[in-house]
Structures are given as C-alpha cells and as structure tokens.
C-alpha angles and dihedrals in degrees: 000000000000101000127073120230138185122208099226096196128022135142097225094169091061092063120092117258091251090050092051091052089054092048094048092043091052097047097092093044093055093036093243100163098184146358122219098211112196126202135234100203141324099305090044089051089051090050092050093047089053091049091051091050089054094045122021091204088075111082110194129213120197124213149105117274107225099217093087140064117296115275120246112257091248093054092046090050091048091049093053090047087050092052089047092051098044101032091119090062093045128097094195151337104269165214094353133137142095133327103245097155095039091057092045089058092045116017090187090075108104118230097205097084090050093050087052092052091045089052091055091053091047089051090049092048090051092048091049094042090234131144118250124227108212140206100198120138140168110339093359094065096072090051089054093045089058093050091049090049090051091059096034093242111172103166096070121147118197103197119208089358122203119178148115129285096259091055091045092054091049092050091049091049091052094047097243120161130233128195128217125223132207090262086082086085091068111010115088094201090059090048090051091051089053090050095053106033117080116256087222087074101037133105137173132243144164101208083211140212081042106107127234137208134218110050092354098055113139092004126121108254105250131178090242088075084074088077089062090045093054094048088055092047089054091050094050091044092045090231138129111271093230092058092048091050092051095047094047093047091050093047091053092049090048092055103036108026 
C-alpha cells in the first residue's frame, strides 16, 4: 500500500482482544497512520484512554453514544469530569448525538433529555476547543446543526451521515465534516452523498466493528477496507486516487490533530 490513511471513526474498544491485536499489527502494512477511537460511555472512555496510552497511534474520543438508555446523573457527571481531566489526551468529544434508532424502536422515548445531554457535551467541546464526533441522522441532523450553530462550533464531524438535501446544504455552508464508510461500494445513497458533498469536508471511517455487506460480507471490519472506500470515492468524484487520498488524509489531520 502506497497511500497513508486514517480511520476517522472506529470503536476499537468493542473489538475482542485478539481482533485488536490483528488490527494494530496490520496498521503499518496497510499504512494506517491513526485510529480515532470513539467511546460509548464512561467505562468505554476509560478503555479507549488505556488503549491510547499503550499505542499512540490510537487517538481516543470520549462521549456517550445516544443509542442507549439515558445515563444516571452520577455517571454523566463522572464522564464530564473524566473529559475535563483527560482532555489533553483526547482527540475529540464523541461519540455523542441523538437516539434515532432507539426512538424508531420505541416512539414513546422522549428526545428532550437526549438533547439536553448533547448540549452539555457541545458546551464542553466548545470550552475545551475540541472537535465533536456526532451520531445525528435523518431528521435529528437539523436539530444538531441548530445546537452547533448556537455555540459557534465549527469542527463538527457527522459520522455515517444520512439526511436530506436541505440539511446537507446547511452542513456544507457551516463547514461541517462527514465521513464515508465501506458501504459506499454497494449503497447508492452513500454514493450520492459522495457525489454531492465537497471533498474538502470529507473523511473516511469504518465504524468498526460494525459489519458490512457486499464484498465485505462476513469479514471482520478492518481499517484496510478504507483503501477500497477511497478508490470508490475517487471513481464517483472522477478524480485521481492519489489526490483523493491526500485530501482525505489532510482533512482528518485538520480536524483531529
């Protein structure tokens, strides 16, 4: 592999120990320079911090993933204190956002408490001058855009973005970043996002260990898949692969380093 890559969004702590060994061992071979490893909750943040202390190529992000039951007040307070304490070790606040799939499963779940928690994390990201890694899709994305605008957040990363044209235009106008997953090889909606969103505000991710279909069916999600993603992005954008590699790499450095 000639071109360097960064996985802009992976849950490294959710892999088994054996799988992590494989991924870290393979990084040099596949020219994976860094992994932005996002957290689910407090114990996940602690695990990602430990992983990053053992291997500096791991850049941890600390946050509370919204697709789960609300945290107890004590856990939320402890997580925010943890972020405050270890912010110099942290690449970003994340993964944070709103619970789209949880509410699809149970529409009785109110969104307001999740918005309140997200606002706390946005405030913290602003205070610490850190980027924020977001789970905000479909009709949740405009709500999150409004919150980001309220606190003048510019380094916002919407991972695996799904949304309408109007929201995409708002995100583009505000300079927010999106990241593209390996499903771009077989999902037309992802290909359409690539076609429309400016490459200047795009990154690439695996969201591992989330599994993929198509050519990746029944395979462990591995950062090396990003090389296939970038080749597809270059094809959709009708650009030289080398140029696309360079732009995506610099974009990710700009946001997370």
